N, C-alpha and C positions, 0 to 999 in steps of 0.2 A: 371847326375842331373835329378830329376823327374820333369815332366811337370805339371804346376799348371792347375787346372780345369778352363777353361774360365769362368769368372764371369758372362757373359751373359747366360751361360748354367745353372748355379746355380740359377740365377734370374728367368729364364724362367720356370724351374721346380718348384721352390718355389711358384711363382705367380699362377701357374695352379694347385696347389695341396691344398687340404684341409686336414690338419693334422687329423681331426676326421675321415675322410674316410680311411686313411692309418692305424692309430692306431686301428681303429675299426675292421680291419682284423686280429688283434692279441689279442685284449681285448674287452670283452663285455662292451660296454659303455651305460650309461643311463643319460639322461638330468637331471641335478640338478642345478637349478637356470640358470645362463647364461653359465655355464660350463657343462662338462660331466664327470662322475665319473665311476670308475671301479676297479676291483682288480688288484693290481700292478703286472706286469709280471716279475719284477726283485727281488721280495722277497715274502716269504710265508706270507699270511695274510688271515683273514676270513671276515674282514670289509673293504669295499672299501675306500682306501685313495689316489688313483691315479686319478689325475685331468688333463683334457685336456681343454685348453682355446682356443675356436674356434676364438674369436676375436683377440687374440694375436698370434695364431698359435704356441703355445708352450704346453708342457706337464710338470707336476711336481708331484712327489709323496711326500706326507706329512709324509709317514712312513719311507722310506729309503733315501729320499732326492735327488734321481735322477731326472733330468729334462733337458729340452733343446728343440730343434726344431724337425721337422719331420726327418731330416737327423740324428740328434743325437739319436733319438729313434731307428732307424734301425741299426745304429752302435752298440748300446747296445744289442738289442734283437737278432741280427743276427751275431754279432762278426765280423763286417767288418769295413773297413776304410772309411774315408769321401768320397773320389771319388766313391767308390763302393756304398755307401748309396745314392748318387745323382743318379747313374744309376738305383739302385733298386727302388727308388721312381718313377722315370720316367717309369720303367717297369710296376710297380703295377698300375700306373694311366694311362698307355697306352699313354704316351707323347713321340712323335717321336723326338729324339735329336741325335746329333752327339756324339758318345761315343768312338771315337778313343783314347781319352785321358785315358780311363780306364786301358789300358795296360801299362801306364807309371806313375803308382801311386807311392806314397812314399814307400821306402824300408820297407819290412816286417821283423819281427823278425824271428829267426831261427825256432821257434815253428810254426808260421803262415805259413812260407814257406813249412815246412814239411806237414802240414795239406793240403795245396793247392796241393802239389804233390800227396798226397794220394787220394784226390778227383779226380785229373786228371786220376790217375791209375784206379779208379773205373769206371769212365766214359768210358775210353778206353775198359775196360773189358765188360761193359754193351753194348757198340756199337758192339763189336766183337761177343758176344753171340747172340745179336739180328740179326746181319747179317747172322750168321750160321743158325739160325732158318728160316729166311725168304727167303734166297737166295742160300742155298746149298743143295745138295742131302743128306748129313749127317743129316741135320736138318728136313727132310721131315717127318719121323715118329713122331717127336715131334709136328710139325706143324699140322699133320693130327689129332693127339690126341687132341690138343686144339680146332681145328675146330669141331671135333666130340662132344666136350663138349659144343658146342654152342657159343664159342667165334668167333667173326669176325676178319678179318685181321685189320680192323680199331681199334678195341679194343685192339689187340695185339700191335699195333703201339702206342696207347695211353699210355699203361703201360710199353712199351719197353720190353716185355717179350722175353726171349732168350732161347738158348740151349747150355749147356756145353757138348761137345762130350766125348765119352768114353775114348779117348786118355788122359793119365795121365799128359802128359807134353805139352798139347795143348797151354794153356795160358802162361805157364812158358817159352816156346820156343819163343813165340811172344815178351814177355817182355825182354828176354835175347838178342834177336836180336836188340831190341831198346835200349839196354844197361841200363836198369833200375837198379838203385843201389840196392845191396843186402839187405841193412838195410831197404830200402823202401818196397821190396817184403816181407821181414820178418814181418814188422809191419802192412801190408795191411790186413792180415787175409785171403788172397785169396789163400795162398799156405801152404803146410806142408813141413817142412824141415827135411830131413833125417840126420842121424848121420854123413854121409860123406859130408854134406853141400848142397846136391842137393835138389832143390825145385820141389815138385810135386803139381799139381793142387788139391785144396781142393774139388772142385766141378767137378764131371764128371758124364756123362750119367744122367743128370738132366735138367729139364725145369727150367729156371732161372727167378725169380721174383726180379727185383731191388727194394731195399728198400731206400727211399729218406729221407733226412733231411727236415726240415720245409721250406727250400728255394728251394727244388727240386733237390738238389745235390745227386747223388747216393753215399750211405755211406756203404752199405752192400748188401748181397743177401740172398734169401731163395730159395733153390733148391729142386724141387720135383722129386723124383726118377722116371725115365721112364723105366718100365720093358719091356723087349723084349725076344723073344725066345733065342737070342744069349747072352742076359744079364738079367738073372732072378733077380739078386740082392737080394736074399733071406735074407742075413744077414745084409742088409744095412737099415738105417732108411728111412721112407717114405719122411720125410722133413729134410733138413739139413740147418741150419742158419750159417751166418758168426759168428765168435767169437767176443766178445767185443774188440774194438780197440780205438785208439784216436778219430776216427770219430763216432763210433757206440756204443751207450749205450742203451741197449734194454729197460731199465727202463724208459727212457725218449722218446723213439721212438714209433710212431704209424704209421702203414702202411696206406698210402694214405692221411695222414693229409695235405701234401703240396697241393694236387689237390682239396681236399674237403673243405679246410678251408674257402674259399670265400663263397661257398654255405651254409656251416654250419652257418657262420656269418649272411648271408642273411635270412635264415630260422629260425635262433636261435635254431636250433635243430641238434643233431648229432646222427646217427645210429651207434651202436656198434655191430660188428660182430665178430665171432670166427676165421674165416680163410680168407686168402687172396682172394681165389676164390669166396667166398661169397661177398666180397667187390666188385670185378670185375664184378660178375653177377649182382649185385644190380645196379652198374653203367650203365650196358647195359640196365637195365629196367627203367632208368631215375632217380634212387635214387643215386645222386652224392655226398651226404654228409655222406658217410659211411667210417668208419675206423675200424682197427683191431689191437689188441695188439700183441706183439711178442711171441705168443705161450704160454704165462703165464697169470696169473691173472693181472687185472689192478693194476698199481702202483699209489702211491700218486702223483708222478711226472706227469704221464699221465692224471690223474684226474684233477690236477690243469691246465694243458694245455688245456683241453677240457672246463673246467669251465670258462675260460677267453673268450671263443668265443661263448658259447651256454648256454641257460637256461634250455632246455629240452634234456634228453638223452633217446633214445629208444634202449632197449636191444633186439637184434634179433639174438639169438643163435640157435644152432641146436634143432630139435624137439625130438631127442631121449632122453633116460634116462640120459645119460651123459650130454647132452646139457641143460636139465631141471635143473639138479643139478648145472651146471656151471651158469645158469641164476639166481638161488636162491643165490649162493655165490656172484655173481656180484651185486645183489640187496642189500644184507647185507653190502657189502663193500661200495657201493655208498650211501646208506642211512646214514651210520655212518660217512663217510669222505667227503661228498659233500652236496651241496644244490640244486642239479639237480631236476627238475620235471621229475620223472621216468615214463616210460610206457614200455609195453612188447609187442613184436610180437611173438606169439607162432606159430611155423611152423607145420601145420597138418601132420599126417601120419608118424610122426617120421623122417621126411625129414630134410635135412639141406637147407639153403636158395638157394644154387646153384642147388640142386637136384629139389627143388620145382619149381624153375624157368624153368628148362629144361623140366619138366613134364607138367607144366600148362601154360608157356609162360610169356612174359614180363608184359603184362597188368594185368594178374591175380596176379602176385607178387607185382606189384606196388599198386594195390588196397588193398591187404593185408597189405602192409607196411604203407600206408597212412591212411587207414580207418579201419583196423582190429586191431588196438592196444587196449590193455586192461590195466587196472590199476594194480598197484602192488598188491593190496588186492585181485582183481580178480584172478590174477596169483596164489596167496597164497591159495585161496580156492581150486584150482585144485591141487596144489602141495601137500597140506596136505592130500589129498585123496589117493595119490599113494601108500602109505604103509599101508593103513587101510582097514579092512573089514567093509564097511559102512552099512552092514546088522546087525552088532553087536551093541547093545544098548550102551555098555560101550565105544566102539571105537567111536561111534557117539558123545557122550558127551565129550570125550577127544578132538575130532576134533573141536567141538564148542569152548571149552576152549582155544585151540590153536589159533583159529581165533580171539577170543576176545582179546587175547594177541597181535595179529597182528593189531587189530582194534585200539588199543591204539595209534599207530603211525599215524593213519589217522586223519588229522586235520580238514578236511572239515565236518561241521555238516550234509550237504546234503548227502555226501558219507556214513557217519556213519548211518544215518537214513535208507538209501537205503539198506545197507548190513545187518543191524539188522532185517529189514523187511524180507529180503530173508532167513536169518537163521531161523526166527520165523516160516515162512511158511513151509520151507523144513522139519523142525524137530518138527513141531507142538508145538512150545514153545511160551510163551507170550512175546511180545515186551517189556513189563515192567520188567519182570524177567531178560531178557538179558541186558537191560539197567542198572539195578541195579548191575548185576554181573560185567559189564564193569566198573562201578564206583568203585566198591570194588577193582578190579584189579588195577585201576589207583592209588587209595589210597595206596595199598600195594607197588606199584612200586616207588611212591614218598617217602614212608618210607624207603624202601631199599636204594634208592639213598642218602637219608639224612644220614642214618647210615654209608654208605660207605664214604661220605664226612667227617663225624666226626671222622672216623677211620684213615683217612689220616693225620697223625700227621706231617709227613715230607712233604715239598713242592715238587712239580713235578720237573723232571729234567729240566735244563736250555734250552734244545733243544726245548721245547714247547714255543710258543709265548703266551704273555698275552692274545691276541685275542682268542686263542684257548680255554681258560679256562673260557671265558664269553659266555653268551647266544647270539649267532649271531642274528643280526636283519634280517628282510625280505631281500631277495636279492635285493640289490641296492635301499633300501628304502632311502629316502632323509635324510641324516645325515649331521651334522656339523662337518667337519673335520678340525683340527687345527695342526699346526706344532709341538705341544707339544709332539707328539709321539716320536720325536727325543731327547727329554729332553734337549732342548736348554735353556740357561740362559736367564732370562728376559732382554729385551733391556732397556738401560738407556735412559734418557730424550734426551741426546745428540744424541745417536744412532737413535732414532725415528726421530729426526729433520733431521739428515743426510739422512736417507732413504726417508723421505717425499720430501726433496729437490731433491734428485737424481731421484725420480719418476717423479717430475715436469720437471726436465731437459730432461728426456727421452721423455716426451710427449708435452712440450710446448716450441716453439721457443722463445717466449717473455721472458721466465725465463732464457733461455740460454743467450740471448742477455743481460739481466740484470746482470747476474753473470760475464760476460766477462768484464764489466765495473769496477768490484771490483778487482783491480790488486793485492791487498794484501790478498785476501781471500784464505783460504785453509780449507779442511775438517779436523776434529779433529783426526780421525782415518785413519791409512794408507790405509786399504783396500778400504774405501770409496773414498779417494783421488785417488788411483790407478784407480778405476772404472770411476771416473770423467774424468781423463786424457785420458783414453781409449775412453770414449764417445766423448770427444772433438776431439780426433784424428779421430774417425769414421765420425763425422759430417763434418770434413774438406774435406772429399772425397765423401760425400753423401748429396744430397740436401734435402732428407726426412729421417726421423727416422722410420725404420721398426724393430720391436723388434726381429722377428725371424732371420732377417739378422744380426742384431747386436750380437745376441747370437752366431751365426756361426763365426762372426768376432773375438769374444773372444776366446783366446786359453787356458788360464789357467782355470781348472775345478772349482777351489774355486771361482774365480771371476765370472765365468759363473753362478754358483749356486746362488751367491749373487745377480746378476742382475735379475735372475728369481724370487727369493724371493721378491725383491723390486717391480718388476712389478706386482706381484700377491696381493699387498696390496689392502685392501678395502678402498677406498679414494674417495673423491668427484671428479666429472669429471673435474672441472676447479678450478684453484687456485685463491686466492685473493691477492691483494697487502699486506694486513695485515698478511696473512699466510706466504708469502715469507719473509717478514720483520722479523717475529717472529722466523722462523727456522734459518735464517742467523744470528740473534742475539744470539740464544741459542748456535749455533755452535761457533760463535765468542767469546762469554763469556766463553765457555769451554777452549779456547785457553788462555784467561786471567787468569782463575782459575789455569790452569796448571803452568803458569809463576809464579803466586803468591806462589804456593806450592814449586816450585823450588827455589825461592828466599828465602823463609823461612828456607828451608833446608840449603842453603848456609850461611844464617845468623847464625843459630845454630852452624854450623861448625866453623865459624869465632869466635863466642863467646867461644867455646871450646879451640880454639887456642890463645884466648886473643888478637885478632887483632881488637882493638876498632875502628880505622878509617874505616875498611872495614864493621864492624857491623853497623856503623852510615850510611854509604853509602847505604847498602842493605836495611836498615830500611826505608830510603827515597824512595827507588825504590818500595818497598812493598806498602807504603802509596800511591804512585802515581798510581800503578796498581789497588789498591782497589778503589780509586777514579774513575778510568776509568770504572771499573766494575759497581760501583754504578750508575754512570752517564748513562751507557748503560741500566741498569735495569729501571732507572727512566724514560728514554726516551720511554720505551716500554709501 
């Protein structure tokens, strides 16, 4: 039997935690009224419908319907169970608690158990590679290589860099001695299996960079080839990454996101680098909000992940021709698929960030990264020069036209004015003519887009959200979000009364006392009656009502969502005697109306069968019920 988490532990962690602080490490939140709004991390959306109520200590998405407490949030976003979520919240908020119970959690599914084992396997591999690098003679050449590149031992420890020896069965022998299951070795991606069933290490003679998931678990590796006189490795790739596995999806993974997320959220800015070494070098220079994609262009999944925690993105790619082209592609992708405020750090002398840092030092790189950023248009001004002969008049005009096309995307009037003046001065053109040309290009672009929309006879594929087809508002502008996104049926008068009464029962002891006196009262709908009984049960063991605690007390997800919906109603702070009397009457009348309908149906059936005595009896009962209903309405 699994041991339950001590209630006092849950209470301590909850009371010392602000849900806004925890959710804010995963979602970029902005104050909207008394709540906080952001883009939902659980479904794709372009307009914020994700709400966090600080006073109630709950979250709720009006788009997908997910909601709950801080523990439920971490359960959903990190795929962990309730005990682990309590431990994780304590860890994030640096709350010292006794966590011996974490190892005796509820039984996991086979899939979760397999995932845990794979994570443990990767952790053991990372520990072993790191030990070889730092503590063995075999690892000395790799350690010297890293130290010569300017890394400190402290930095190597921080990123748990390791070394995979040349021996092809180094890791496989260790795991074989530990009797690791064959299917686990096969699924891990750490080995290559020969036709005879033998496992060989995928990584050998490589400096090993662990790749972590968002929680800091090692899920994959990237190995950099270490060439020596004894091992030239001429036919081998410079970098080798783990294949995609149950743990590792390169489309969703960003190197260093787990370490950088807190700083990204704090500064509202993320630095995007091309390589792992650039991220690590920047970290050493004090830029700890850097990430890198997995050797490919940014994916939509990675963009969405970054959008949830940052407003500004700084592209800091290599300064050579390939790096400049990659920067231009990244700008196009991010401009089209995100709402980031973009800026660029152009590395001088065609160096990459790591090379620049080693040549000019930490302070110089830090100054460049923080105070040497340029706008997208400023980058484009340099980019469009690269392939042109700027002494040729035609190419000058083509250059100006290309820049005017780029300037259409610039929204700031101040920026536009500045760049038009620069172009006018450099090429001896009048400001007025450039402004007129820009207006013509804008008109042409609008006409082209209008024609394209008219030609789209068929609707777009269902994979796109309605939000994506609309003009998005400014990032996190104050918008009114309603649950209509979920296409819910409108509530009946009775349901509104039931929800109002349950809201009062949650928040006012006097209303709970009043309802206890009504021994024959019940809610008209089963789900509201069930929630009321659970509330009554909760209050029998708690002296005070705490919404977040009550949400955790509820086990059924449907009832939990119902409780959250009810708690988020916009309603006056305190009830009145008239209000409570009215809602109880509406709910009670609903029961009478249902009884009348039932008796009328029975009466019709008796008439069909020709049972006159029963018809007369039911008619009298219907009349009596109608009188009760009329009396109730008159009394109101």
